[in-house]
N, C-alpha and C positions, 0 to 999 in steps of 0.2 A: 147725636147718635142716630143710626139708621134703624127706624122702627118698622118700616115696610118697604117693599120694592115698588118702584114706579112701574108703569105699564111696559116701558121698554125693557127694564130689568127683568120683569116677569116673563116676557117673551124670550129673553136670553136664557133665563133659568129653565124654561120649558124646552127650549131648543137643545140645551146640553143634557137635560134629563133624558131626552129621546136618544141622544148620542150615547150616553152611558148605558142605557138599556140595549141599544143595538150592539155595542161593543161586547157586553156581557153575553148576548145571545149568539154572537157570530163566532165565538171561539177564535178571536183575531190574534191570539198569542199562544205560544206553546208554554205550558207551565215550566217555569225555570228560566225563561229568557225574556228580555225586554220586549214590551209590546210596541214594536216599531210601527206597525200598521195603525194601531190606535193613536199613537203619538202624531203620526202624519195626518190622520183625520182631524185631530184637534187643530193642528197648524193650518190645514186647508179651510177649516171653518172659522178662522180668524181669532182664535183664543188670545194670542199674544198681542194682537192689534189693540185690545182694550187698554193695556198698560204701557206699551211702548209709546214714548212721547210723540206727538204728531209730527214734529220736525224730523223725526227719524223713521217715519212710516206707519205710526200708529193712527188710530181713528179718533183719539181725544176723549173717549168715553170714560176711562178711568178705572180705579181700583174697585169701586162698588159694583160696576158692571162685570168686572172680572170675577168678583166674589159671587155674584149671582150665577155665573157660569160654573164656577167651582162647586157651588152648592148643588146645582143640577147634576153634575157628574157624580159627586160624592154620595148623593141620595139614591143613585140608580146603578152604579157599577158594582160588580161583585169582587173584583181583584183590586185591592187598594194600592198596589205598588205604583200604578200610573198616577194616582193622586199625589203620592210623595214625589214623583218626578216633576209634576206640575209645580209643587211648592218649592222644590229646589231651584227650578228655573225662575220662578217668580222672585226668589231672593236675589238672583243675579240682576234681574231687571231693576229691582229697587236699588241695588248697589250702584249700578251704572247711572240711574236717574239722579241719585243724590250726590254721587262723588265722581262720576266719570268725566274725563275731559272730552273735547270735541272729537279727537281722533278715536278714542276708545268707544264713544257712543256710536259713531258712524260704523266702525268695524263690527262691533259685537251686537248692536241692535239689529243690523241687517242679517247677521248670522242667526239670531234668535227667531226672526220672522221667517227665515228659511227652514227652521226646524232643527238647527244644530244644537246639540245638547251641551250643557255646561255642568261644572261641578264646583263645589266649595270645599276646600281642603283645610279643615281645622284640627281634627283629632289626631293624636299621636299615640303610639303603642304604650308609652310610659306615663303620659300625662292626661290622656283623654282629651276633653274639650276645655281644659284649664289653660286658657290662652296666656295667662301671666307666667306660666312655667314651661311654655313650649321650648323645644330644643332646635327646631328648624330656624336657620339663621339667614339673614339678608345682610351681606357685608358690602359696604360701599367702597368703591375704588374710583379712579379717575374716569373710567369708561361707563360707570353706572353701578350695578350691584351684582353680587354673586349669591345665588340661592343654593343652600345645602340643607338636607334633612330628609325626614321620612314621615309620611302621613298614612293613615289607615282608616278603614270603615267609611269610605267616601262614596256617597251616592253618585252613580254614573261614571266612576273612575274607569271602568273597563271600556266605556264607549264614548267618553267625553271628547268634545272638540277643543274646549278651552277650560281652564281651571282658575278660580280665584284662590290664591294660596295665602294663608296667614303665617307670618314669620316674624321673628324677633330681630331688631336692628342691632348691628354691631359697627364699630369704627365710624360712628357719626355723632353729631351733636344730640341726636335722639337715641343714643345707645340705651338698649334695654327696652325701648318702646316697641310698639307693634306696627307693622306695615302690611298692606294688602297688595299682592302682585298678581297681575293677569298673565297666565302662561299658556301659550298655544300647545296643542298636543305634540306636534312634531319638533318642538324645541330640543336642541341638542342637550344631552345630559339628563333628560326626563325619561324614566322607565316605569312601566305599569305592571303591578303584580297580577297573578291569576285571580279571577273573580272569586269572591267569598262564597262559601256554601252555607246557607242559612236554613233555619227551621221553617221560616215562613217568608213572606214578602219576596218570593223568588223571582218575581217579575220586576223587581227593583235591583239592577245590577250594582253591586258595591265591591270595593277593593282598595288596594293601597297604591301609593305613588311614591317613588324615590326621586330625589333631586340631588344630582352630583355636580357641583360647581357649574350651575346653570346660569348663563349670562342673562341678566334682566336689565334692559334699557330703562333709563329714568322715566320715560314716558309710559312705561308699562305699570307703574305704581298707581293704584287706585286711591285717590285722595292724598292728603299730605302725609309724608313719612312721620311716624310717631302717633298719628291719630287713629291708627287701625283698630285699637280696642274700642274706643268710643264709637267709631263708625260701624264696627261689627255689631254692637248692641242694637243699632237701628235695623240692621239687616236681619239678624237672627230673631229679634222680637217678633217681627212680622211672620217669620216661618213658624215659630212656636204657636202663635195664635191660629194660623191656618192648620197646623197639626191638630190642635184641639177642635177646630171646626169640623174637619173631615172625619175625625174619630167619632164625634158626636153623631154625624149624619150617616155613616156607613151602615148601621143597623136598619135604616129606613128601607133598604132594598129587600130585607128579609122579613119585614113585619107582615106584609100581606100574605105571604106563604104560611107564616106561623099562625096567623088567624084562621086561614083556611084549614090548616092541619088540626087545630084544636077543636074546630067546629065539626070535623068529620071523625075524629078519633074517639072511640068509646071506651069507657072504663067504669066499672062498678055501676053499670046500668044507665049511664048517661054520657053524653059527649063531654070531653074534659074541659071545654070552655066554661062549664058550670062550676068547676072547682076553683075556689078562691086562691089556692096556692098556685094554680096555673095562671089565673088572671094576673096575679101579682108579678109574675115574670114579665109579661108584656107591658104592664103598667110601669114597672121599673125601667124597662127599655125606653119607653116613651118619655119618662121623666129625664133620663140621661140625654136623650136627643135634644129636648127643649132647653135644659139648663146649660148644656154645652154650647148650643147654638147661640143663645142670647148672651152668654158671657163672652163668647168670641166676638159678637157684634160690638159689644161695649168696648172691649179692649182694642178692636180694630179701629173704632172711631177715634180713640185716643191717639193711636199711631198715625193714622192718615190725616188727622187734623193738626198734626204738628205739636201735640202735647209734649212739653219738655220736662216733666217731672220724671226723671230717669228711673228713680226707685220704684214708683208706682207702675211704670211701663214694664220694667223687668219683672216685678212681682206678678202683675196680671197675666203677662205672657206665659210665665211658668205655671200659674194656676190653670190657665186654659189648657196647656199641654198635659199637665198632670191629671186634671179632671177628665179630659177627653179620653186619655189612655185608660184610666181606671174604669170609666163607664163602658168603653168598648170591650175591654177584657171581660167585665162582668156580664155584658149583654151576650157576648159570644159563648161563654161557658154556660150561661143560662139557657141559650138556645140548644146547646148540645144536650143538656140535661132534659130539656123539654121533649126533644125528639128521641131520647133514649138511645138504644143500640143503633137505630137508623142514623142518628146524628153522628155517632162515633165512626160509622163507616166512611170510607173515602167519598168525598163529595163536597158540596158547597159549604155546609156547616163546619165540617172538619177543617176545611181550608180557611174559613173565617177565624176559627180558634187559633190556628198557627199564625195567621197574619196579624190578628189582634195582639198577640203576645209580642210581636215585633215593635208595636207602639210603646212598649215599656222602655225601650232603649233609643228608638229613633228620636232625634232632637234632644237627646240627653236622658240619663237615667232618672228614676224616681228620686234617688238619694240626692243627686245633683240639684234637681229642681226644688226639693224641700229645703236644702241648704240655702239655695238662692232666695227662696221666699222668706226664710228666717232672717237672712242678711238684710233684705230690703225692709222687713218689719223693724229691725233694729235701727237701721239708718233713718227711717221715717220717724221713729220715736224720738231720736236725738234732735230732730228739727222742731219738735212741738214744745 
């Protein structure tokens, strides 16, 4: 397990902390649109080189160096939509690293290093993220496959260059199994819905995609047909852990200002930092930051070290995401209460509350994760 950053990783974390602060201060995006300027700045500073394999243009430093960079950004940036974009792209990097063929790796890793956005299409209007009951189909014929169906609530759908699509196989020996297909934006038969209008996380563009008899060559399938569900677990578990990590760290950027505020605000004859109920708010925020961060490190160690106990990995990744989201929502609403009417006015704290609520559903709802945790508890008990 990673207990501390080495000097190189500390330098990376500090570098990206400064980038996050600069992005927050510059107003590099318009509220409600993707932060393309910030994204390009991350690309130019080599964020993706840490995790793209060296044979495809990466620098060979690896996932812990990338995590140090992500921690730096998450602890300093104010608008978390860009963090979720990073996590979505990291999932595609992991998918290609684990399951991509040579052609796929050369084509898509070079695109990622150039800054092209990807998307992962899992959820459907009637089944959500329940991959075992999805209706999108991949039907085999003599020329390859035909993809048909509808996906929704997809991060980057309005602006993606290529998409990893989760579909159910038909007319094959793996009928009923799950497959993953890589689909380029301009592929015939693919259409994109209007961007979603959300309460928060407005700098993370989401939307739906329709697939109408889309031709998919065999070489566009990622991994073996029928292995899609098992492979998807490896991909989404990493994402859930990172959701938990960034959710834990986001309040960090607001702590210093909150301390300054309570030391200057007077009430009942003293500054409010003397009041225990006020102190409790910041103490609880710091507790959330630390427990979420260290849980994420432990879970990340299991995933990156090739730990093969699927039940524990699924359980821990859901706990990371669930705990991070709960703590972030609690911290955001606590800050709003701390600032009173000032916090409720349009501004950074009100924006944080709206964005924090988005973490209740991004990467799966609380109900889905609690069900997953219980299922893994039950499976682990059956082995004992």
